[in-house]
C-alpha positions in Angstrom: 11.0 -7.4 12.3 7.5 -8.6 13.3 5.4 -7.7 16.3 2.7 -10.2 17.2 -0.8 -9.5 18.3 -1.6 -12.1 21.0 -5.3 -11.4 20.8 -5.6 -11.6 17.0 -8.6 -13.7 15.8 -8.0 -17.2 14.5 -9.9 -16.5 11.3 -8.1 -14.4 8.6 -9.9 -11.3 7.5 -12.2 -11.4 4.4 -10.0 -9.5 1.9 -9.3 -9.7 -1.8 -12.8 -11.1 -2.5 -14.5 -8.1 -4.1 -15.8 -9.9 -7.2 -17.1 -12.7 -5.1 -18.9 -10.3 -2.8 -20.5 -8.6 -5.8 -21.9 -12.0 -6.8 -23.2 -12.5 -3.2 -24.9 -9.0 -3.4 -26.5 -10.1 -6.7 -28.1 -13.1 -5.0 -29.5 -10.7 -2.3 -31.1 -8.5 -5.1 -32.4 -11.4 -7.2 -33.7 -13.9 -4.6 -37.3 -13.1 -5.5 -36.8 -14.2 -9.1 -36.8 -17.9 -8.3 -34.9 -20.7 -6.7 -31.1 -20.7 -7.1 -28.2 -22.9 -6.0 -24.9 -21.3 -5.3 -21.9 -23.3 -4.1 -18.7 -21.7 -2.8 -15.8 -24.1 -3.7 -12.1 -24.1 -2.8 -9.4 -25.9 -0.9 -9.4 -26.1 2.9 -8.6 -22.7 4.6 -9.1 -20.7 1.4 -11.9 -18.6 3.0 -15.1 -20.5 1.9 -16.7 -20.3 5.3 -15.8 -16.6 5.8 -17.4 -15.7 2.5 -20.4 -18.0 3.2 -20.9 -16.4 6.6 -20.7 -12.9 5.1 -23.3 -13.9 2.5 -25.6 -15.2 5.3 -25.2 -12.0 7.2 -26.0 -9.8 4.1 -29.2 -11.8 3.5 -30.2 -11.5 7.1 -29.7 -7.7 6.9 -31.9 -7.7 3.8 -34.7 -9.3 5.9 -34.4 -12.8 4.4 -35.1 -15.9 6.6 -31.8 -17.8 6.9 -31.8 -21.5 7.8 -28.2 -22.4 8.8 -26.3 -25.6 9.4 -22.5 -26.1 9.8 -21.5 -29.7 9.0 -18.5 -31.5 10.2 -16.8 -34.9 9.6 -17.4 -35.9 13.2 -21.2 -35.3 12.9 -21.6 -36.7 9.4 -22.6 -40.2 10.7 -25.3 -38.9 13.1 -28.9 -38.9 11.8 -30.9 -35.7 11.2 -28.1 -33.4 12.5 -28.4 -31.1 9.4 -32.2 -31.0 9.3 -32.3 -30.4 13.1 -30.1 -27.4 12.8 -31.8 -26.0 9.7 -35.4 -26.4 10.9 -35.1 -26.6 14.7 -36.1 -23.0 15.3 -39.0 -23.1 12.8 -42.5 -24.5 12.9 -41.4 -27.4 10.7 -43.8 -30.0 9.3 -44.3 -33.1 11.3 -42.3 -35.3 9.0 -39.2 -33.2 8.8 -37.6 -34.4 12.0 -39.7 -37.6 12.5 -37.4 -40.5 13.4 -38.9 -43.4 11.4 -40.1 -42.3 7.9 -38.6 -42.9 4.5 -36.6 -40.3 2.7 -39.3 -39.5 0.2 -41.9 -38.7 2.8 -39.3 -36.7 4.7 -38.4 -34.8 1.5 -42.0 -33.9 0.9 -42.2 -32.5 4.5 -39.1 -30.4 3.9 -40.5 -29.1 0.6 -43.8 -28.2 2.2 -42.1 -26.4 5.1 -39.8 -24.4 2.7 -42.8 -23.3 0.6 -44.7 -22.2 3.7 -41.7 -20.3 5.0 -40.9 -18.5 1.8 -44.5 -17.1 1.6 -43.5 -15.0 4.6 -40.1 -13.9 3.3 -37.4 -15.1 1.0 -35.5 -18.1 2.4 -31.8 -18.9 2.4 -30.8 -22.6 3.1 -27.2 -22.1 4.2 -25.1 -25.3 4.5 -21.4 -25.0 5.4 -19.3 -28.0 4.3 -22.1 -29.7 2.4 -19.8 -32.7 1.8 -20.2 -33.7 5.5 -24.0 -33.4 5.6 -25.4 -36.5 7.4 -26.8 -39.4 5.4 -30.4 -38.8 6.5 -30.5 -35.0 5.9 -28.8 -35.1 2.5 -31.3 -37.1 0.5 -34.3 -35.5 2.1 -33.0 -32.0 1.2 -32.1 -33.2 -2.3 -35.6 -34.5 -2.8 -37.1 -31.2 -1.7 -34.7 -28.8 -3.4 -35.0 -30.4 -6.8 -38.7 -29.6 -6.8 -38.3 -25.9 -6.0 -38.6 -23.6 -9.0 -40.2 -20.2 -8.8 -40.0 -20.0 -5.0 -37.8 -17.2 -3.5 -35.2 -19.7 -2.1 -31.5 -19.5 -2.3 -29.5 -22.6 -1.4 -26.0 -21.4 -0.3 -23.4 -24.1 0.3 -19.7 -24.4 0.7 -17.8 -27.4 -0.6 -14.2 -28.5 -0.6 -12.7 -29.0 -4.0 -9.4 -30.7 -3.2 -8.5 -34.2 -4.5 -9.3 -35.8 -1.1 -13.0 -34.7 -1.2 -15.3 -35.7 -4.0 -18.0 -33.2 -5.3 -21.2 -33.5 -3.4 -24.0 -34.9 -5.5 -26.2 -36.3 -2.6 -27.7 -32.9 -1.7 -27.5 -30.4 -4.5 -28.8 -31.0 -8.0 -25.7 -31.0 -10.3 -27.5 -29.5 -13.2 -28.9 -26.4 -11.4 -26.0 -25.1 -9.4 -23.8 -22.0 -9.9 -20.4 -21.9 -8.4 -18.0 -19.4 -6.9 -14.5 -20.9 -7.0 -12.2 -19.3 -4.5 -8.6 -19.2 -5.8 -5.5 -17.9 -4.1 -5.5 -14.4 -2.6 -3.3 -11.8 -4.3 -0.2 -10.6 -2.6 -1.7 -7.3 -1.3 -4.6 -9.2 0.3 -2.1 -11.7 1.9 -0.4 -8.7 3.4 -3.7 -7.6 5.1 -4.1 -11.2 6.4 -0.6 -11.1 7.8 -1.0 -7.7 9.5 -4.1 -8.9 11.2 -1.9 -11.1 13.4 1.3 -9.1 13.5 1.7 -5.3 13.7 4.9 -4.9 11.6 6.1 -7.2 8.9 8.6 -6.4 6.0 7.3 -6.8 2.5 9.9 -9.5 1.6 8.5 -11.6 4.4 5.0 -11.0 3.2 6.0 -12.2 -0.2 7.6 -15.3 1.3 4.4 -16.0 3.3 2.3 -15.5 0.1 4.5 -18.0 -1.8 4.4 -20.6 1.0 0.7 -20.3 1.7 -0.2 -20.4 -2.0 -2.5 -17.5 -1.3 -4.5 -19.4 1.3 -5.6 -17.0 4.0 -5.7 -19.6 6.8 -2.2 -20.8 6.1 -1.0 -17.2 5.6 -2.3 -16.2 9.1 -0.6 -19.1 10.7 2.6 -18.5 8.9 2.5 -14.8 9.9 2.4 -15.8 13.5 5.8 -17.5 13.0 7.2 -14.9 10.6 10.5 -15.0 12.5 11.2 -18.3 10.8 11.5 -16.5 7.4 14.6 -14.4 7.9 16.4 -16.2 5.1 14.5 -16.6 1.8 16.7 -19.6 0.9 15.6 -21.6 3.9 12.3 -23.3 4.6 10.9 -23.7 8.0 7.3 -24.4 9.0 5.5 -24.0 12.3 4.7 -27.4 13.8 0.9 -26.7 13.5 1.2 -26.8 9.7 4.0 -29.3 9.4 2.2 -31.9 11.3 -1.0 -31.6 9.2 1.0 -32.4 6.1 3.2 -35.2 7.3 0.7 -38.0 6.7 0.4 -37.4 3.0 4.2 -37.7 2.6 4.6 -40.8 4.8 2.2 -42.8 2.5 4.7 -43.2 -0.4 8.0 -45.1 -0.9 11.4 -43.6 -0.2 12.2 -43.4 -3.9 9.0 -41.4 -4.6 9.7 -39.3 -1.6 13.2 -38.5 -2.9 11.7 -37.2 -6.1 9.3 -35.0 -4.1 12.3 -33.7 -2.1 14.2 -32.9 -5.3 11.3 -31.0 -6.8 10.6 -29.2 -3.5 14.2 -28.0 -3.4 14.4 -27.2 -7.1 11.1 -25.5 -7.6 9.2 -26.0 -10.9 11.6 -28.0 -13.1 11.8 -30.0 -16.3 11.8 -33.8 -16.2 15.3 -33.7 -17.7 16.7 -31.6 -14.8 15.0 -33.9 -12.3 16.5 -36.9 -14.0 20.0 -35.4 -13.5 19.4 -35.2 -9.8 17.5 -38.5 -9.2 19.0 -42.0 -9.4 16.9 -44.6 -11.1 13.9 -44.3 -13.4 13.0 -40.6 -12.9 9.9 -40.5 -15.3 8.4 -43.5 -13.6 9.0 -42.1 -10.1 7.5 -38.7 -11.2 4.4 -40.5 -12.5 3.9 -42.3 -9.2 4.3 -39.1 -7.3 1.7 -37.5 -9.6 -0.7 -40.4 -9.0 -0.2 -39.9 -5.2 -1.2 -36.2 -5.5 2.2 -35.0 -4.4 3.4 -33.6 -7.7 1.7 -32.0 -10.7 2.7 -31.5 -14.3 1.5 -28.2 -15.8 0.7 -27.2 -19.3 4.3 -25.8 -19.5 5.5 -29.4 -18.8 7.2 -28.3 -15.6 6.9 -30.6 -12.6 5.8 -28.9 -9.3 4.9 -30.0 -5.8 1.1 -29.9 -5.6 1.1 -27.2 -2.9 3.8 -24.8 -1.7 3.2 -25.9 1.9 3.6 -29.5 1.0 7.0 -28.7 -0.5 8.0 -26.9 2.6 6.8 -29.8 4.8 8.7 -32.3 2.7 12.0 -30.4 3.2 11.3 -29.7 6.9 11.0 -33.4 7.5 14.7 -33.9 6.5 17.4 -33.5 9.2 20.0 -30.8 8.6 22.6 -33.3 7.2 20.0 -34.7 4.8 19.1 -31.3 3.5 22.7 -30.3 3.1 23.4 -33.4 1.1 20.3 -32.8 -1.1 21.4 -29.3 -1.9 24.9 -30.5 -2.6 23.5 -33.0 -5.1 21.4 -30.3 -6.7 24.3 -27.8 -6.9 26.0 -30.3 -9.3 22.8 -30.9 -11.3 21.6 -27.4 -12.1 23.1 -25.4 -15.0 21.9 -21.9 -14.1 24.5 -20.1 -12.0 22.0 -18.3 -9.8 20.2 -21.6 -9.0 23.5 -23.2 -8.4 24.5 -20.4 -5.9 21.3 -21.1 -3.9 22.1 -24.8 -3.5 25.8 -24.0 -2.8 24.6 -21.7 0.0 22.4 -24.3 1.5 24.9 -27.1 1.2 28.0 -25.3 2.5 28.6 -25.5 6.3 32.3 -25.0 6.5 34.4 -21.9 5.4 35.0 -22.0 1.7 36.8 -19.2 -0.1 35.6 -20.2 -3.6 32.0 -20.7 -2.4 32.0 -17.3 -0.6 33.2 -15.6 -3.8 30.5 -17.4 -5.9 27.8 -16.4 -3.5 28.9 -12.8 -3.5 28.7 -12.7 -7.3 25.3 -14.3 -7.2 24.1 -11.7 -4.7 25.2 -8.9 -7.0 23.4 -10.5 -9.9 20.2 -10.9 -7.8 20.3 -7.2 -6.8 20.7 -6.2 -10.4 17.6 -8.2 -11.5 15.4 -6.8 -8.7 15.6 -9.7 -6.3 17.0 -7.6 -3.5 15.8 -9.9 -0.6 17.4 -12.9 -2.2 20.6 -10.8 -2.7 20.6 -10.0 1.0 20.3 -13.7 1.9 23.0 -14.8 -0.6 25.2 -12.0 0.8 24.8 -13.2 4.4 25.6 -16.8 3.3 28.7 -15.4 1.6 29.7 -13.8 4.9 29.0 -17.1 6.7 31.3 -19.2 4.6 34.1 -16.6 4.2 37.3 -18.0 6.0 38.0 -16.2 9.3 41.5 -15.1 8.1 40.0 -13.2 5.1 39.1 -10.3 7.3 38.8 -7.6 4.7 36.7 -9.7 2.3 34.4 -10.6 5.2 33.8 -7.0 6.2 33.2 -5.9 2.6 30.6 -8.7 2.3 28.9 -7.6 5.5 28.7 -4.1 4.1 27.0 -5.4 1.0 24.7 -7.7 3.0 23.5 -4.8 5.2 22.9 -2.5 2.2 20.9 -5.3 0.4 18.9 -5.9 3.6 18.0 -2.2 3.9 17.2 -1.9 0.2 14.8 -4.8 0.5 12.8 -3.0 3.1 14.1 -4.7 6.3 15.4 -1.5 7.8 15.2 -2.6 11.4 17.3 -5.7 10.7 19.8 -3.7 8.7 20.2 -1.2 11.5 20.8 -3.9 14.1 23.5 -5.4 11.8 24.9 -2.0 11.1 25.2 -1.1 14.8 26.7 -4.5 15.5 29.3 -4.0 12.9 30.2 -0.5 14.1 30.5 -1.8 17.7 32.7 -4.7 16.6 35.2 -2.7 14.5 38.1 -0.7 16.0 38.4 3.0 15.3 39.7 3.8 11.9 38.7 4.1 8.2 36.9 0.8 8.0 34.7 1.7 11.0 34.2 5.2 9.5 32.8 3.5 6.3 30.6 1.3 8.5 29.2 4.4 10.2 28.5 6.1 6.9 26.6 3.0 5.8 24.6 3.0 9.0 23.7 6.7 8.6 22.7 6.1 5.0 20.1 3.7 6.3 18.8 5.9 9.1 19.6 9.6 9.5 18.6 9.8 13.2 21.6 10.9 15.1 23.5 11.2 11.9 25.3 14.5 12.8 27.2 13.0 15.6 27.9 9.7 13.8 29.3 11.4 10.8 31.4 13.8 12.7 33.1 10.8 14.4 33.4 9.0 11.1 35.1 12.1 9.5 37.7 12.0 12.3 38.3 8.2 11.9 38.6 8.5 8.1 41.9 10.3 8.6 43.8 10.8 5.3 41.6 8.4 3.3 40.4 11.1 0.9 37.8 9.0 -1.1 36.2 8.0 2.2 36.3 11.6 3.5 34.5 12.6 0.3 31.7 10.1 0.8 31.2 11.2 4.4 31.2 14.9 3.5 28.6 14.2 0.7 26.4 12.3 3.1 26.7 15.1 5.7 25.7 17.6 3.0 22.7 15.5 2.0 21.7 15.2 5.7 21.9 18.9 6.2 20.2 19.9 3.0 17.3 17.5 2.9 16.7 16.6 6.6 18.1 19.3 8.7 17.2 22.3 6.5 20.7 23.8 7.1 21.2 24.7 3.5 24.4 26.8 3.5 26.2 24.3 5.7 25.1 21.4 3.6 26.0 23.1 0.4 29.5 23.8 1.7 30.1 20.1 2.7 28.7 18.8 -0.5 30.9 21.2 -2.5 34.0 20.0 -0.6 33.0 16.4 -1.5 32.5 17.4 -5.1 36.0 18.9 -5.2 37.4 15.6 -3.9 35.4 13.6 -6.4 36.6 15.7 -9.3 40.2 15.5 -8.2 40.0 11.7 -7.8 37.8 11.0 -10.8 35.3 9.2 -8.6 32.2 9.4 -10.8 29.7 7.9 -8.3 30.8 10.4 -5.6 30.7 13.2 -8.2 27.2 12.3 -9.2 25.9 12.3 -5.7 27.8 15.4 -4.6 26.8 17.4 -7.7 23.2 16.5 -7.2 23.3 17.6 -3.5 25.0 20.9 -4.4 22.4 21.5 -7.1 19.5 20.7 -4.7 20.9 23.1 -2.1 21.3 25.8 -4.8 17.8 25.3 -6.0 16.3 25.7 -2.5 18.5 28.7 -1.8 17.3 30.4 -5.1 20.8 30.0 -6.7 20.1 27.2 -9.3 23.1 25.3 -10.6 21.8 23.9 -13.8 25.3 23.0 -14.9 25.8 20.7 -11.9 22.3 19.2 -12.2 23.0 18.4 -15.8 26.3 16.8 -14.9 24.8 14.8 -12.1 22.0 13.5 -14.4 24.5 12.6 -17.1 26.6 10.6 -14.6 23.4 9.0 -13.2 22.5 7.7 -16.7 25.9 6.1 -17.0 26.3 4.9 -13.4 25.5 1.5 -12.1 22.9 1.6 -9.3 24.9 2.0 -6.0 23.9 1.7 -2.4 23.0 5.4 -2.1 20.6 5.2 -5.0 19.2 1.9 -3.7 18.5 3.7 -0.4 16.5 6.4 -2.0 19.1 9.0 -2.9 20.2 10.2 -6.3 19.9 13.3 -8.6 17.1 12.0 -10.8 14.5 12.2 -8.1 15.8 15.6 -7.1 15.4 16.8 -10.7 11.9 15.3 -10.9 10.8 17.3 -7.9 12.5 20.4 -9.4 10.3 20.0 -12.5 7.2 19.6 -10.3 8.0 22.7 -8.2 8.9 24.9 -11.1 5.9 24.2 -13.4 7.0 21.5 -15.8 4.4 19.0 -14.8 4.5 16.7 -17.8 8.3 16.3 -17.5 7.9 15.7 -13.8 5.3 13.0 -14.4 7.6 11.2 -16.9 10.5 11.2 -14.5 8.7 10.3 -11.3 6.5 7.6 -12.8 9.6 6.0 -14.3 11.5 6.2 -11.0 8.6 4.6 -9.1 8.3 1.8 -11.7 12.0 1.2 -11.5 12.0 0.9 -7.7 9.1 -1.6 -7.9 10.8 -3.7 -10.6 14.1 -3.6 -8.6 12.4 -4.7 -5.4 13.7 -1.6 -3.6 11.3 -1.4 -0.7 13.4 1.1 1.2 13.1 3.7 -1.6 9.5 2.8 -2.7 7.8 5.0 -0.1 9.8 8.0 -1.2 8.9 7.3 -4.8 5.2 7.0 -3.8 5.5 10.3 -1.9 6.7 12.1 -5.1 3.8 10.6 -7.1 1.3 11.7 -4.4 2.7 15.3 -4.6 2.4 15.1 -8.4 -1.3 14.0 -8.3 -2.1 16.7 -5.7 -0.7 19.3 -8.1 -2.6 17.8 -11.0 -5.9 17.8 -9.1 -6.2 14.0 -8.9 -7.0 14.1 -5.2 -8.5 10.7 -4.9 -5.5 9.1 -6.5 -3.2 11.2 -4.4 -4.9 10.1 -1.2 -4.7 6.5 -2.2 -1.0 6.9 -3.1 -0.2 8.6 0.2 -1.9 5.8 2.2 0.0 3.2 0.1 3.2 5.0 0.9 2.6 5.1 4.6 1.8 1.4 4.5 5.0 0.6 2.6 7.1 2.7 4.9 5.5 1.1 8.0 6.1 -2.4 6.6 9.8 -1.5 6.2 10.0 -0.1 9.7 10.9 3.3 8.2 9.6 5.9 10.6 11.4 8.7 8.7 9.5 7.9 5.5 6.2 7.6 7.4 6.8 11.2 8.7 7.7 12.5 5.3 4.5 11.1 3.9 2.5 13.0 6.6 2.9 16.0 4.4 1.0 14.8 1.3 -1.5 13.0 3.5 -2.2 16.3 5.4 -2.5 18.4 2.2 -4.7 16.1 0.3 -7.0 15.4 3.2 -7.3 19.2 3.8 -8.5 19.5 0.2 -10.9 16.6 0.6 -12.3 17.8 3.8 -11.2 15.2 6.3 -10.1 17.6 9.0 -9.3 15.0 11.6 -6.9 13.1 9.3 -5.3 16.4 8.2 -4.7 17.4 11.8 -3.3 13.9 12.6 -0.8 14.3 9.8 0.2 17.7 11.1 0.7 16.3 14.6 2.8 13.5 13.1 5.0 16.1 11.4 5.3 18.1 14.6 6.3 15.0 16.6 8.9 14.1 14.0 10.3 17.7 14.1 10.6 17.5 17.9 12.4 14.2 17.7 14.9 14.6 15.0 14.3 16.6 11.8 13.8 20.1 13.2 12.3 22.9 11.2 11.7 21.2 7.8 9.0 19.0 9.1 7.7 21.8 11.3 7.2 24.0 8.3 5.2 21.3 6.6 3.0 20.8 9.7 2.1 24.5 9.8 1.4 24.5 6.1 -1.0 21.6 6.4 -2.9 23.4 9.1 -2.9 26.6 7.0 -4.3 24.8 3.9 -6.9 23.1 6.1 -8.0 26.5 7.4 -8.1 28.1 4.0 -10.1 25.2 2.6 -12.5 25.6 5.5 -12.9 29.3 4.8 -11.1 30.5 7.9 -8.3 32.9 6.7 -7.5 34.3 10.1 -6.9 30.8 11.4 -4.8 30.0 8.3 -2.7 33.1 8.9 -2.0 32.0 12.5 -0.8 28.7 11.2 1.2 30.0 8.3 3.0 32.9 10.0 5.5 30.7 12.0 6.2 28.6 8.9 6.8 31.8 6.8 9.3 33.0 9.5 11.1 29.6 9.5 11.4 29.5 5.7 13.1 32.9 5.8 15.4 31.8 8.7 16.3 28.6 6.8 17.0 30.6 3.7 14.7 28.8 1.3 14.0 31.1 -1.6 12.1 28.5 -3.7 8.5 29.3 -2.8 7.0 26.3 -4.5 8.7 23.5 -2.5 6.4 24.2 0.5 4.2 27.0 -0.8 3.8 28.8 2.5 4.3 32.3 1.0 1.6 32.1 -1.8 -0.9 30.7 0.7 0.0 33.3 3.3 -0.8 36.0 0.7 -4.2 34.5 0.2 -4.9 34.2 3.9 -3.7 37.8 4.6 -5.8 39.2 1.8 -9.0 37.4 2.8 -8.4 38.4 6.4 -8.3 42.0 5.1 -4.7 43.1 6.0 -4.0 45.3 3.0 -0.5 46.4 4.0 0.8 42.9 4.8 -0.7 41.5 1.6 1.2 44.1 -0.4 4.5 43.3 1.4 4.1 39.6 0.9 3.1 40.0 -2.7 6.2 42.2 -3.4 8.4 39.5 -1.7 7.0 36.8 -4.0 7.3 39.1 -7.0 11.0 39.5 -6.2 11.5 35.8 -6.0 9.7 35.2 -9.3 11.8 37.9 -11.0 15.0 36.1 -9.8 14.0 32.6 -10.5 12.0 32.8 -13.8 10.0 29.6 -13.3 6.5 29.2 -14.7 4.7 28.1 -11.6 6.3 30.8 -9.4 5.5 33.4 -12.1 1.8 32.3 -12.0 1.8 32.3 -8.2 3.3 35.9 -8.1 0.6 37.1 -10.5 -2.1 35.6 -8.3 -0.4 37.2 -5.3 -0.7 40.6 -7.0 -4.3 39.9 -7.7 -5.0 39.0 -4.0 -3.2 42.2 -2.8 -5.4 44.2 -5.3 -8.5 42.4 -4.0 -7.9 43.5 -0.4 -7.0 47.0 -1.7 -10.2 47.4 -3.7 -8.1 47.8 -6.8 -8.6 45.9 -10.1 -7.9 42.4 -9.0 -9.7 40.6 -11.9 -7.0 41.1 -14.5 -4.1 39.5 -12.7 -6.3 36.7 -11.2 -7.7 35.8 -14.6 -4.1 35.8 -16.0 -2.9 33.6 -13.1 -5.8 31.1 -13.5 -5.1 30.8 -17.2 -1.4 30.2 -16.6 -2.1 27.5 -13.9 -4.5 25.9 -16.3 -2.0 25.8 -19.1 0.6 24.3 -16.8 -1.8 21.6 -15.6 -2.0 22.7 -11.9 -5.7 22.1 -11.5 -6.1 22.8 -7.8 -4.2 26.1 -8.1 -6.3 27.1 -11.2 -9.6 26.3 -9.4 -8.6 28.2 -6.3 -7.6 31.2 -8.4 -10.9 31.1 -10.2 -12.7 31.2 -6.8 -10.8 34.3 -5.9 -11.5 35.8 -9.4 -15.2 35.2 -8.8 -14.9 37.2 -5.6 -13.1 40.0 -7.3 -15.7 40.2 -10.1 -18.5 40.2 -7.5 -16.9 43.1 -5.6 -16.4 45.1 -8.8 -20.1 44.7 -9.6 -19.8 42.3 -12.5 -22.3 39.8 -11.1 -23.0 37.7 -14.2 -19.3 37.2 -14.9 -18.8 36.4 -11.3 -21.5 33.8 -11.3 -20.1 32.2 -14.4 -16.6 32.1 -12.9 -17.7 30.8 -9.6 -19.8 28.1 -11.3 -16.7 27.1 -13.2 -14.7 26.9 -10.0 -17.4 24.9 -8.3 -17.6 22.4 -11.1 -13.8 21.9 -11.0 -13.7 21.5 -7.2 -16.6 19.0 -7.4 -14.8 17.0 -10.1 -11.8 16.7 -7.8 -13.8 15.8 -4.7 -12.6 19.0 -3.0 -15.8 19.3 -0.8 -14.6 22.2 1.4 -13.8 24.3 -1.7 -17.1 23.3 -3.2 -18.8 24.7 -0.1 -16.9 28.0 -0.5 -17.9 28.3 -4.1 -21.5 27.6 -3.2 -21.5 30.3 -0.6 -20.1 32.8 -3.1 -22.6 31.8 -5.8 -25.4 32.2 -3.3 -24.2 35.8 -2.6 -23.9 36.8 -6.3 -26.7 34.8 -7.8 -29.2 33.4 -5.3 -31.0 30.3 -6.6 -28.7 29.8 -9.5 -27.8 26.3 -8.2 -30.0 23.6 -9.7 -32.0 21.5 -7.3 -30.1 18.4 -8.4 -28.0 16.9 -5.7 -24.3 16.2 -6.4 -23.2 12.5 -6.2 -21.9 13.1 -2.6 -25.1 14.9 -1.6 -27.2 12.0 -3.1 -25.2 9.5 -1.0 -25.8 11.5 2.1 -29.5 11.8 1.4 -29.7 8.0 1.0 -27.9 7.5 4.3 -30.2 9.9 6.1 -33.2 8.0 4.7 -31.6 4.8 6.0 -31.5 6.4 9.5 -27.8 7.0 9.8 -26.6 9.8 12.1 -24.2 12.5 11.0 -21.2 10.8 12.7 -22.0 7.5 11.0 -22.3 9.2 7.7 -19.0 11.0 8.2 -17.3 7.7 9.0 -18.5 6.1 5.9 -17.6 9.0 3.7 -14.2 9.6 5.4 -15.1 13.3 6.1 -15.6 15.3 9.2 -19.0 15.7 10.9 -18.8 19.4 10.2 -18.5 18.7 6.5 -21.6 16.5 6.7 -23.5 19.2 8.5 -22.5 21.8 5.9 -23.7 19.4 3.1 -27.0 19.0 4.8 -27.5 22.7 5.1 -26.9 23.2 1.4 -29.2 20.3 0.6 -32.0 21.7 2.7 -31.7 24.9 0.7 -31.5 23.2 -2.7 -34.5 21.0 -2.1 -36.6 23.4 0.0 -36.9 21.1 3.0 -36.5 22.0 6.7 -35.7 18.7 8.4 -34.0 15.3 8.1 -37.5 13.7 7.9 -38.4 15.9 4.9 -35.0 15.2 3.3 -35.5 11.5 3.8 -38.9 11.7 2.2 -37.6 13.5 -0.8 -34.6 11.2 -1.1 -36.6 8.1 -1.4 -39.1 9.4 -4.0 -38.7 7.8 -7.4 -37.2 9.9 -10.1 
């Protein structure tokens, strides 16, 4: 599914060019060191002009005089066009633009003008498409430029490097120029280009655009506008705007050479031997002629390729449907690889063919196994297309497989449309019940009603009833937070699976029952072990491809209970496997788990980056459910980092999702985000207001695992800091009881911290338990929890009069928070340090403070600084207050003066 932006700019955004921009910045810094020549080279549309324009802009911002001309083929025959544009707005020497003088005299006038101008400021001579500079301007500039040496002049030019345009040696001295060669954009940068012209685009489509465009941003943007043409990765279809531009190159060769190009375009990179099997006549000679024409290339691997992916696409697009069908039929008989043969069979078969349908179904299964899920989906739909109409059961089964492949590849919207169409088409009964189950597995919205109907229609089909019951159990446990109900339904499914010997159903049902038991505080380690054993033996099925399975549940269990290293091994492996298998549906969920892992480990910057990547991946797949799930790690990590607006946005997203479909589970998370944000900001009463409803809902739901969403531990901290001694004691006792029942390391440490917080508000000895909890969190690797506990330990030590120990502990906490980038917690530690040991802080600025001081010196306002640092204005203001105190200044002017002093 793609959504176009009608007002999108024609130019693709400048992305994926960080190394090149670094070189541009180096020219800005070094221009005073002497004359330099820098040429930006690359094929048409690769982004030369965008990079050149950005370079000109950066030099202008640095105060350099920029003389600019943009050349074109149409103007290349007009005299003095380039010099007129370069020097028209300057007080140029008389000979620069004089009509009737020789090139040497004109060159001396240009040289004199440049030397005069660069005495006022460094000069940039910027020439776009230097190849097309007019024949009067080019030699005059060459004459002048070759005589520059120590002058602060940068000559900045763009130049095409394709075979049709020779290198420019009329203007720039060949022995003095540096080059930036712009190659193809990487896949992620192509995605940014595509999303600049469409709002939503599945990742398989982005990959297709990347391959077709050859990483060329101009081509990629144009292809993205017509992304609806790429619904089938086996087919090739170009928008007319690109196809027309490439036709002339193909029409200039003979039919025999063009046939070789068609074969190579349809085969992909191929050996000369394979091409010879598909081409009549003297294949080596024809290949050589195509290479001479610039249509084919032979790489170091000796494989023959079309010279550009778009040229290959254009060659195939020029064939009529019957010609393409015959070409692919010829290739199906020439290739030896069964997967390659299946592709050509799919594209050559137009009539129902039982054998071809079976062959394509097998190829789709192989493609899915090797990680080419988008190709698997396309092969599966071709299998459906050529299945004979009277083979109804085979056709429906193949539609099931095609929908599951499409969803797994990240094209959720398309898969849902096909799933709904299938459900509407089928009569009531077991087959339709199975189709309903497939549809709900792709999208749980409205799943309760769908699955209730499916269970009725399943009738006496016990295996199908088991699958529907397991799915209902999973929906209730994970999405609806109806734990007891979900556990009952999954247990019934487990009984059916055991009775029938259905190992896949047993794996999923055992995992769901174990997950429910874990959340309810009644762990079923035996069932989890059984589910994991079956998962190791089982082939990846639709449920696992769509993000479900016991291994991810167990990885989260390890994260929640305190086995961080084991969690990391499991969750990293799962993420790697989903990427390698091309499972775009499940990838956002795997990223979500990694983000939670990095938050626990204190790697907040990595967690924030992962969470944003997950949101992007989920949005690309049209997966609103996954976007909402990711709101939780986004909100938590931004609370720790101090970006209050983003944290609140995440909480609002969770609330909205709760109101639409998911009920209390997402609402609990929304309240917890706001609670953590308030605690990080030093507002315990506000935190308590946010956490109280979440705590009530957790009890109503029946969740007795306090680490899954740690509302109870954080509520104890909020209550204690707000000064409610009685409630702090009650909540601490509740957490103690859970720890005693569950015997899990993280929960034990949290319970000890809870006792310390209750003692803190009760003026009892809080230091002992808080120190013990901090040590335990440290040993477990939960760095944020350890640092937060040290902050409370510092407060406890200060209140007990142990000021030196308090100062040391608080300084340790501050160092840890600063290392994580947890600025709100740094501010709290600073405030406590100031209370216990005024002036202890060194006058050195932290890296963040130094950046703020530099921005203040540059004249930026607080709102502008906040935008660049991705923090709130309040956080900037708090930083400034602390910096004033550190440096002994009283105003922004004094701070700016101090900030620009040499060290």
